[in-house]
N, C-alpha and C positions, 0 to 999 in steps of 0.2 A: 328738117332738123335746124336749118339756119333760122327759120321763122320762130321756132320754139326758143332758141338761144336768144334771139332778139327780144322776144316777149319777156323772157326771164330777166334780161338786163334792164328792160324798161320798168318792170315791176320792182326790181331792186332799187332803181334810181328814184322812183316815186316814193317808196318806203323810206329811203334815206332822206329825201327832201322834206317829207312830212315830219319825220323825227327831228330834223334840224330846225324846222320852223317852230315846233313845239318847244325845243330846247332854248331857242332864241327868245321866245315869248316868256319862258320861265326866267331867263337871265335878265330880261328887261324888268320883270317883276321884282327880282332881287335888287336891282339897281334902284328901283323906286322905293323899296323898303329901307334902303340905306340913307335916303334923303332925310335930313333933320330940319323940321320946320323952324327951329330956332336959328338956323344958319342960312335962311333964304336970302338970296341976293337977286338983283335983276339979271345977272348973268345966268343963274340957275333957272330962273323963270324962262329966259330966252332959250336956253338949252332944251327945256322940257317942251316948250311950244314948237321948237324945230323938230323934235322927235315926234311929237303928235302929228305935225303936218306930214312928215314922211310916212308915218303909219297910215294916215288917211289916204295918201297917194297909193301906197301899197295895197290897202284894202280895196280901193276903187279899181285898181288894175286887176286884182285877183277875183273880185266879186262881180265886176261889171256894173256896180252901183256908182252913180255920180257922186263926186266929192261933196257937192252941195247937199245931197240927201244924207250922206254920212254926217255932215256937220249939223244938219237939222236934227238928226237923231241924238247927237251929242248934246245939242242945245236943250233939247227936251229933258234931258237928265238933270239939268241945272235949274229947272223951273220949279 
């Protein structure tokens, strides 16, 4: 019975974490949509680059893919 309860709590926790990650990704997309290209400053560029770096670190941690490989993939998108 305790094993079943523990498994249910674990499944609830993973479901919640996944939903939260999806919501955070949507929230980031909303923030990006609010950016106005006419009002770009170096401060906004630096903020976006900082967020990009943190997202690459998070993806590397989550996926096990090296940050250099992630960066290479991103660079290919800009060629």
